[in-house]
C-alpha positions as semicolon CSV with decimal commas, in nm:
position;residue;x (nm);y (nm);z (nm)
1;M;4,638;7,496;-4,471
2;A;4,630;7,877;-4,519
3;G;4,765;7,886;-4,865
4;Y;5,005;7,783;-5,105
5;V;5,367;7,880;-5,203
6;R;5,407;7,900;-5,571
7;A;5,619;7,635;-5,725
8;M;5,836;7,685;-6,032
9;A;5,821;7,469;-6,347
10;L;6,137;7,280;-6,348
11;P;6,354;7,329;-6,661
12;L;6,575;7,033;-6,557
13;L;6,490;6,678;-6,409
14;N;6,594;6,539;-6,096
15;T;6,829;6,245;-6,106
16;F;6,669;5,912;-6,168
17;A;6,404;6,085;-6,343
18;G;6,370;6,117;-6,737
19;N;6,374;5,757;-6,815
20;P;6,369;5,738;-7,199
21;L;6,211;5,405;-7,233
22;D;5,861;5,323;-7,358
23;R;5,747;5,114;-7,087
24;A;5,511;4,931;-7,318
25;G;5,299;4,863;-7,003
26;D;4,998;4,780;-7,250
27;R;5,199;4,506;-7,419
28;R;5,416;4,337;-7,155
29;N;5,119;4,127;-7,017
30;D;5,127;3,923;-7,339
31;P;5,362;3,647;-7,300
32;E;5,386;3,575;-7,687
33;W;5,473;3,947;-7,742
34;L;5,747;3,952;-7,477
35;A;5,890;3,610;-7,617
36;E;5,915;3,795;-7,952
37;Q;6,108;4,094;-7,794
38;A;6,351;3,853;-7,614
39;A;6,411;3,669;-7,952
40;N;6,496;4,011;-8,118
41;P;6,860;4,011;-8,230
42;E;6,867;4,392;-8,154
43;A;6,754;4,314;-7,781
44;L;6,983;4,490;-7,558
45;A;7,047;4,445;-7,174
46;L;7,195;4,658;-6,896
47;V;7,360;4,448;-6,632
48;L;7,356;4,495;-6,244
49;W;7,559;4,314;-5,993
50;E;7,394;4,316;-5,642
51;G;7,244;4,650;-5,735
52;R;7,536;4,805;-5,892
53;P;7,513;4,895;-6,273
54;L;7,788;4,806;-6,516
55;V;7,965;5,138;-6,651
56;E;8,213;5,173;-6,928
57;D;8,441;5,452;-6,971
58;H;8,367;5,640;-7,298
59;A;8,518;5,937;-7,483
60;D;8,218;6,136;-7,380
61;G;8,232;6,026;-7,029
62;P;8,111;5,717;-6,820
63;R;7,789;5,559;-6,956
64;L;7,608;5,222;-6,899
65;Q;7,756;4,939;-7,066
66;W;7,511;4,770;-7,306
67;L;7,519;4,389;-7,391
68;S;7,319;4,167;-7,625
69;L;7,040;4,008;-7,426
70;E;7,204;3,675;-7,534
71;H;7,533;3,754;-7,390
72;A;7,373;3,894;-7,087
73;R;7,161;3,579;-7,030
74;A;7,474;3,355;-7,065
75;V;7,613;3,537;-6,754
76;A;7,279;3,551;-6,548
77;L;7,002;3,299;-6,644
78;D;6,643;3,376;-6,532
79;R;6,739;3,687;-6,354
80;E;6,600;3,959;-6,604
81;A;6,325;4,209;-6,646
82;F;6,173;4,372;-6,955
83;M;6,238;4,732;-6,916
84;G;6,073;4,885;-7,225
85;L;6,152;4,982;-7,586
86;W;6,418;5,219;-7,693
87;K;6,364;5,358;-8,036
88;G;6,185;5,032;-8,115
89;A;6,439;4,804;-7,984
90;P;6,375;4,588;-7,666
91;V;6,546;4,667;-7,368
92;F;6,614;4,426;-7,067
93;A;6,786;4,447;-6,746
94;V;6,980;4,139;-6,605
95;E;7,091;4,106;-6,255
96;V;7,388;3,889;-6,134
97;E;7,403;3,779;-5,786
98;G;7,685;3,634;-5,563
99;S;7,986;3,777;-5,382
100;I;8,225;3,743;-5,703
101;D;8,255;4,053;-5,923
102;P;8,166;3,928;-6,271
103;T;8,425;4,182;-6,427
104;A;8,677;3,957;-6,268
105;G;8,534;3,668;-6,490
106;P;8,282;3,658;-6,772
107;L;8,258;4,034;-6,819
108;Q;8,631;4,120;-6,776
109;G;8,722;4,414;-6,980
110;L;8,360;4,561;-7,014
111;G;8,374;4,807;-6,760
112;A;8,330;4,826;-6,385
113;F;8,039;4,791;-6,135
114;H;7,959;5,099;-5,930
115;E;7,741;5,147;-5,622
116;M;7,416;5,309;-5,757
117;R;7,481;5,645;-5,570
118;E;7,830;5,669;-5,714
119;A;7,706;5,558;-6,066
120;A;7,426;5,827;-6,055
121;A;7,662;6,102;-6,007
122;M;7,878;6,007;-6,307
123;L;7,619;5,888;-6,561
124;P;7,412;6,081;-6,790
125;G;7,057;6,138;-6,669
126;P;6,878;5,884;-6,894
127;D;7,130;5,606;-6,817
128;A;7,080;5,683;-6,432
129;A;6,704;5,662;-6,473
130;M;6,706;5,326;-6,647
131;A;6,965;5,192;-6,402
132;G;6,763;5,306;-6,096
133;G;6,452;5,170;-6,232
134;A;6,607;4,831;-6,281
135;K;6,751;4,832;-5,936
136;S;6,399;4,905;-5,773
137;L;6,244;4,632;-5,974
138;F;6,494;4,371;-5,875
139;D;6,493;4,492;-5,512
140;W;6,113;4,437;-5,499
141;R;6,134;4,099;-5,657
142;R;6,399;3,996;-5,413
143;R;6,175;4,107;-5,120
144;H;5,845;3,968;-5,252
145;G;5,924;3,611;-5,341
146;F;5,636;3,474;-5,157
147;C;5,263;3,559;-5,162
148;A;5,138;3,782;-4,888
149;A;4,801;3,644;-4,891
150;C;4,880;3,260;-4,845
151;G;5,269;3,224;-4,819
152;T;5,325;3,020;-5,137
153;R;5,627;3,125;-5,361
154;S;5,513;3,348;-5,626
155;E;5,579;3,341;-5,985
156;D;5,718;3,614;-6,232
157;A;5,493;3,753;-6,492
158;S;5,476;4,062;-6,720
159;G;5,847;4,064;-6,783
160;G;5,916;4,119;-6,424
161;W;5,635;4,369;-6,339
162;K;5,408;4,154;-6,185
163;R;5,411;3,818;-5,960
164;I;5,130;3,577;-5,935
165;C;5,063;3,350;-5,675
166;P;4,998;2,974;-5,829
167;A;4,804;2,860;-5,529
168;C;4,543;3,155;-5,469
169;G;4,594;3,357;-5,762
170;T;4,672;3,682;-5,603
171;E;4,861;3,928;-5,811
172;H;5,150;4,125;-5,671
173;F;5,279;4,446;-5,822
174;P;5,582;4,646;-5,739
175;R;5,537;4,899;-5,467
176;V;5,660;5,254;-5,451
177;D;5,674;5,434;-5,126
178;P;5,588;5,793;-5,092
179;V;5,812;6,038;-4,900
180;T;5,744;6,409;-4,847
181;I;6,080;6,598;-4,844
182;M;6,052;6,964;-4,776
183;L;6,232;7,292;-4,733
184;A;6,056;7,493;-4,450
185;I;6,082;7,863;-4,491
186;Y;6,033;8,135;-4,231
187;K;5,950;8,485;-4,363
188;G;5,965;8,681;-4,011
189;G;6,275;8,877;-3,933
190;D;6,487;9,081;-4,151
191;E;6,500;8,820;-4,431
192;P;6,360;8,500;-4,534
193;R;6,541;8,182;-4,409
194;C;6,502;7,815;-4,487
195;L;6,557;7,525;-4,269
196;L;6,802;7,243;-4,283
197;G;6,845;6,943;-4,055
198;R;7,108;6,694;-3,981
199;Q;7,113;6,321;-3,901
200;H;7,369;6,177;-3,687
201;A;7,477;5,918;-3,919
202;W;7,554;6,160;-4,208
203;P;7,922;6,270;-4,289
204;E;8,040;6,563;-4,087
205;G;7,883;6,890;-4,167
206;R;7,624;6,751;-4,396
207;M;7,259;6,890;-4,379
208;S;6,960;6,841;-4,571
209;A;6,588;6,912;-4,611
210;L;6,350;6,760;-4,369
211;A;6,159;6,427;-4,482
212;G;5,943;6,145;-4,392
213;F;5,723;5,882;-4,535
214;L;5,345;5,941;-4,566
215;E;5,130;5,738;-4,327
216;P;4,808;5,549;-4,441
217;G;4,520;5,794;-4,449
218;E;4,731;6,101;-4,498
219;T;4,762;6,357;-4,759
220;I;5,079;6,511;-4,876
221;E;5,019;6,818;-4,715
222;E;4,929;6,647;-4,377
223;A;5,239;6,450;-4,390
224;C;5,449;6,754;-4,449
225;A;5,292;6,914;-4,149
226;R;5,334;6,617;-3,923
227;E;5,702;6,569;-4,011
228;I;5,786;6,929;-3,962
229;A;5,612;6,917;-3,618
230;E;5,761;6,596;-3,510
231;E;6,123;6,656;-3,616
232;A;6,152;7,038;-3,551
233;G;5,851;7,143;-3,334
234;L;5,727;7,392;-3,590
235;T;5,381;7,463;-3,724
236;V;5,326;7,466;-4,103
237;T;5,092;7,731;-4,251
238;A;5,137;7,671;-4,623
239;V;5,250;7,391;-4,862
240;G;5,344;7,395;-5,232
241;Y;5,463;7,119;-5,460
242;H;5,798;7,172;-5,645
243;S;5,895;6,858;-5,819
244;S;5,929;6,467;-5,770
245;Q;6,216;6,208;-5,768
246;P;6,234;5,831;-5,808
247;W;6,462;5,718;-5,535
248;P;6,593;5,348;-5,588
249;F;6,700;5,292;-5,230
250;P;6,503;5,055;-5,236
251;S;6,197;5,219;-5,421
252;Q;6,071;5,560;-5,302
253;L;5,912;5,848;-5,468
254;M;6,045;6,165;-5,298
255;I;5,769;6,445;-5,319
256;G;5,953;6,767;-5,320
257;L;5,786;7,057;-5,125
258;L;5,830;7,405;-5,008
259;C;5,634;7,501;-4,701
260;E;5,600;7,808;-4,472
261;V;5,627;7,790;-4,101
262;D;5,508;8,017;-3,840
263;S;5,821;8,048;-3,631
264;D;6,198;8,026;-3,639
265;D;6,188;7,843;-3,303
266;A;6,293;7,514;-3,446
267;R;6,384;7,230;-3,188
268;P;6,563;6,908;-3,331
269;D;6,378;6,599;-3,195
270;Q;6,708;6,435;-3,123
271;T;6,560;6,103;-3,267
272;E;6,554;6,205;-3,642
273;L;6,768;6,514;-3,606
274;E;7,050;6,610;-3,382
275;A;7,073;6,954;-3,528
276;V;6,897;7,225;-3,728
277;A;7,016;7,536;-3,900
278;W;6,842;7,866;-4,042
279;L;7,022;7,983;-4,381
280;T;6,938;8,314;-4,550
281;R;6,947;8,303;-4,943
282;G;7,303;8,418;-4,917
283;E;7,415;8,150;-4,675
284;A;7,234;7,887;-4,902
285;K;7,424;7,977;-5,200
286;A;7,740;7,952;-5,006
287;C;7,641;7,607;-4,893
288;L;7,566;7,516;-5,242
289;A;7,902;7,653;-5,365
290;G;8,085;7,474;-5,094
291;T;8,210;7,776;-4,932
292;H;7,992;7,778;-4,609
293;P;8,227;7,753;-4,303
294;T;8,035;7,467;-4,149
295;I;7,746;7,336;-4,347
296;K;7,780;7,091;-4,652
297;A;7,493;7,070;-4,891
298;P;7,308;6,764;-4,989
299;P;7,456;6,551;-5,247
300;R;7,398;6,662;-5,635
301;I;7,178;6,344;-5,704
302;A;6,949;6,443;-5,415
303;I;6,617;6,628;-5,461
304;A;6,702;6,808;-5,137
305;R;6,968;6,984;-5,315
306;T;6,718;7,071;-5,597
307;L;6,494;7,226;-5,353
308;L;6,767;7,435;-5,175
309;Q;6,912;7,560;-5,512
310;A;6,545;7,666;-5,631
311;W;6,491;7,861;-5,301
312;A;6,849;8,018;-5,320
313;D;6,809;8,143;-5,672
314;G;6,464;8,291;-5,583
315;D;6,287;8,060;-5,844
316;V;5,989;7,987;-5,603
């Protein structure tokens, strides 16, 4: 790469970032200590049903509904994870499975379960971060019930943060898939412009930054350049880091970048992207404000919107 775009220091966190819990990662490997936390009468639990957090209406707006761990365990036995400590009090997450909404039964009157994207848009940042982390952890456990080395059913350990194979002893840890998401910028012409792309499955008018998973043996910068070349046919000349975002669908780390390209001759590959558009800063601001005639900005919970806002405001 020929250089780097200078990135700003973010005053605000992306959605699903800013988890306020002390994860106690150095202590959760101790079964006795975990048992003490679970027995603590102040132990709290947030509840998920099929990946949806339980949200209560509050005078200050929607927020997570907290139950005592004892109450939560009565609803869902053996489907819990230790999430950390909050001001010294142990915090757990409990997942309820099945097709029947628990608020129609044992959790009636305690709030409503909302799909995670919907919940994240309404919850305070710390609440969304805790719920998103719990969802990712349960999704991993659901997908990795058997040892990848020998096929034996693995067992829960470390409060849900590890699985151990009883046959061969292999330890399995939650995986996080890194994704580069980048706003490409072309500085030629009368004024700088940024590139947005559109996938066919998205709502009408929706466009976003380009993105793709890192491949084995690939750096962040190389992944950025490869994805831009594959999806839009452009050559990246500089890459700069902006910010990152945990994305619990199911468990990704979005690595937010801004990159410069050497041309505005973008050609959507018709596989990942069906269309692309170049926006000036003024057009980007209209898009973010909802006044652009044809293009809808990425949703507020997405890091793609953070990148577009930062560029539109001239903060990079």
